[in-house]
Structure formats: C-alpha cells, structure tokens
N, C-alpha and C positions, 0 to 999 in steps of 0.2 A: 504494500500500500504506500503510494508515494506521498511525500510531504508537500504541503501547499506552501509555496514561498510567498511571504507577505511583500507586497510591492513597497519599495522604499520611496518615501516621500522626498522629493527634491528639496535641497536647501534653498534658503532665501538668497537671491543674488545680492552681492554687496552694494551695487548701485541703488537697490531698493531698500536694503536694510538700514543704511545710514540715514536717509531722509525719514524713514519710519521711526527710528529711534529719536531723531530730532523732533519729530512731530509729537511723540509721546512726552518728551521732556517739555516741549512748549506748552502742552495742554495740562500736564500734571503738576509741574513745578509751582505755578501760582497757587494751586489748591493746597499743595504741601506747605507752601509758605504761609498760607492763611492758618493752617492747623498748627504749625510750629511757632508762629508768632502770637498765638492766641493767649490772652491772659487767663490761664486756666484757674488760677487762684481767685480771680474775681468773677468767675462765670456765674456762680450762684447769686451773688448780690446784684450783678448786672441784669440777670434774667428776672430777678424779683422786683425790679423797678416798675413803678406804675406805668410809665410811658411804654416800656417794652411789652407789658401785659396788654395794654390797650391796642398797640399796633399788631401784636400777634393775634389777638382775638378778632380784630377787625379784618385782618388778612384771611384768616381761616373762614370766617363767616362770609365775606364777600367773594372769595374764591369758590366756595361751595355753592353760593347762590348763582354765580356766573356759570358754573358747570351745569347746574340744574336747568338754567335758562337755555344754555347751549344744547342740552339734550332735547328739550322740548322743541326747539327750533331747528337744530342741526340734523337730527336723525331724519326727519321728513325731507329736508333739503338734500341730504346725501342719497336718499332713495330716489328723488327726482333726477339727480345727476347720474345715478347708476342704472336705473330701470326705465325712466321715461324716454320716449322717442320724440319728445318735443324739439322743435327747431331752436337753435341758439344755445344748446347745452354747453358748447365749448366756450361761448362768450360768458355764459353764466358761471361756469367753473372758473374762468379767469377772474371774474369780478369777486367771486367768493374767496379766492386765494390771495387777492391783493393785500389784505392785512398781514400776510406772512412776510411780505417784502417791503411793505410800507413802513417808513420810520414811525414808531409809536407816537412821537410828538405830533406828526402830521395827522395821525388818526385822532388825537385829542382835539386838534384844531377843527377837523372836519365835524366831529361830534358837537363841538361848541357852536359851529355855524348852523347846525340843524336843530339842536336841542337847547341852545342858549336862549336867554330872554328875548333876544332879537333874532333868533334863528327861524328857520322855515317852519318847524313844528313847535319849537319852544315858545314862540310869540303867541301862538294860539293857546297853548297850555297855560301860559301866564295870564292871558286876558280872559279866557273863557272859564278856566278851572282854578285859577290862582295857584298853579303848580309851577315851582321852579326846581329844575333838576341840577344844574351845575353847582359844584361845591357842596354836594350832599353825599351821603353814603350810597344813595341810589346811583349817583354819577359814577362812583367807584365800580359798582357792579356792572353798569353799562359799558364803561371803558374796558374792563377786564373781559367782558363777553365779546366785545368787538375784536380784540386782538387774539383771543383764545379759541373762539368757536371754529375757525378754519382748521385747527388741528383735529378736532373731533370730526368734522365733516370729511376730511381727507381719509382719516382712519376708517370711518364707517363706510364710505364709498368704496374703498379698497376691499373691505370685507364683503360688501354686497356683490362686487364684481367677481370675487373669488368663490362665493357660495354657489352650490350646485342648484341651478334654476329648475331642475327636474322635480324637486320636491314641491316647489310652488306650482308647477304645471300639474302635478298629480293632485294637489289640493283643489285646483281649479276644475279638474276633470271630475272630482267627487262632488262638485257643486258649491264649493266655498267661494264667497265673493272676495274681492280684492282686499277689503279691509280685514276680513277674517283671516285670509291667507297671510297678510302682513303681521297680524297679531300672533297667530298660532303657529306659523311656519317660519316666516322670514326673520322675525326678531330673535327666536331661539337660535337660528342658524348663525346669525351675526353677533350674538351676545358677547363673545370674546373681543371682537373688534370694537363694539360699543364701549366695553369696559376699558380697553386700552386707550381709546380715544378720550374717554372721560378723565382718565388719570393724566394723560398728557395735557388736556385742556385745563384741568385743575392746577397742575404744576405751572403752566404758562400764566394762568390768571394770578397765581400766588406771587409770581416774580414780576408782574407788570409794573412799569414805572412811568414811562414817557406819557402815554395817553392819560394815565391817572392824574399825574401832577398838573397836566395842562387843562383837563376837563373838570377835575374834582378838587384840585388844590391840595394843600398839605396842612390840614388842620387836625391836631392831636385829638383822638377820640372820635372823630367824625369821618375824616378821609385819609388820615395818615396810616398807610399800610407799612408792612415791614420794609420793603425796598425804599420807601420814602423816609422811614426812620433811619435806615442805614445812611442815606445821603445826608440827612441833617446831622446825625451823630458824627459823621466823618469830619465835619467842620468844627465840632465842639468837643467831642470826646472820642478820639480814635479807638480806644480800647472798647468802648461800647459798640462802635461800628463793626469791629472785628467779631464781637460776640454775636451781634445780630446776623452778620454774614455767615457765621458758623451754623446758626439755626437754619437759615435758608439752604446752606450746603447740605445739612443733614436731611432736610426735606427732599432735596433734589436726588440725593443718593437713595433715599427710601423709595422715591418714585421709580427710579431705574430698576431697583430690586423687584418692585411689583410687576414691572413689565418684562423682566428678564426671561421668565418662562415662556412668554408669548414670542419673544424674539428668538429664543434658542430652542423652542420645542421641536422645530423641524429644520433640517438643513436648508439654508437659503430662504427661510421664511422672512417675510418683510413685516415690519410693524405697521 
C-alpha cells in the first residue's frame, strides 16, 4: 500500500514577504503603542469619571438605536438590490454606497442642509411640528445611521445573492406569497449575513465622529459620544484620551472576534 505524499506548500517569495511584513508593522505598531503607553494604573479612576460614563452610555445607546434603524430600513433595501428586477438598480446601489467613501464631515453637512432648521425637511418640522433635530441625541442616531447603514446593506445583499433561490421558488410553488416567503424562507437563509452586517454596522456607528460632530455637536451628556470625548480629552488630558481609545480598541477587537467564525468558517468565504 503506497504512501500518499503531502504536497509541499511553496514558500513566500521574498519580494512579497518584505512588503507584507512592513504592512503588518505599519498597521500593528500604532495599536501596540497605544497599549504600551496606556496609563494602566489610572485606568480605573479614568473609567469611573462621570464624563466617561456619560459618553460610553450615550455611545452604546445611540449605536444600538442606529443599528436597529438600519435593520428596519436596510434589510428591505438590500432585498430590492439583490432580488428586484427594477431598472436603475446599479444607480441605486451606487447612491446607497456613497456614504462609504464620502468624508463623514460632508455627510454631516448634507444632513444639516436637509434636517437643519432651515433645511429642506427641517424647516417644515420646525414650523409645523416645532421639532428641531440638530444638536440633539436624535441627531447622533441619524448621523450614525447615515454612515453605518451601507455596511449592513452590502453584507445582507451579498448574503441574498449567495443564498440558494430554489428554496424561495419551492415556497412559491407551494402557494406562499412573496411576503410569507420572505419571512419564513429568505430571512432564515440570510440570518448569518444579517447578523454580520448588524455587528459591522454597530461597530461603525460606535466609532462615528465626523458626521456626528458636524450635525449633532459635542455636548456632554447629550451628543458627546466616545470618539468625540477622545478628541476633547486629547486637548486637555492625554492620559484620559488614551484610556478612552483603549475602550474603543477593545470594542473593535471584540467585534472582529464575533465575526471571525463567519469569515473563517469556509475557505474563501467573504464577509
């Protein structure tokens, strides 16, 4: 009985290895510097400060609310992009993904021009309903949703395109209408994609800065989220800024760990 020889994996060519090592150093060293320079002895008192607690609480609440809003609006939008045969889907997809490449500050300005007191919609809200959105906690949620929802839409659309449409066809053959098929067949099929997209959306919302400070301002207890608190602390108390940055770094690492099984569950699987 002959032995099976295991195929030897080729080594990494030196012209590829050196830039790869430099890339790892470029990306990892700043994070390592943050951990090494952290004032670990002051970690407890810094985190116990009222300003930190307010910023962390507001960040968690607003990011969760933005994710919930993104789920309500983004999952149907992803279905339209993946399943609908309507014309102009490519244009719609381009418009939906614009916030991914748009500078967040520009997004904040755009939101201000639409929802501000003199904005296209904001003027009517102010005059008819006496509702003002900018510089409120609601503005934080809206700004975070604007920049984070495309991550959810892209993830869910990819999951819908990868899902086996034969299950939906079988449900339709058995007499299920499209809404029932969506609820009972499609959603369970793409649940992992929705979960992954929601985690990415939540993490992006938690780290949002530019649109938030432009549209919502930086008011402690009302609109000051963790990234804004880091920016303010960096000018007044660098140690506090490092501690707050560590909290955001820990959240980011936890997010990656939550998504690791999805990324690595199958060879070549895409998130």
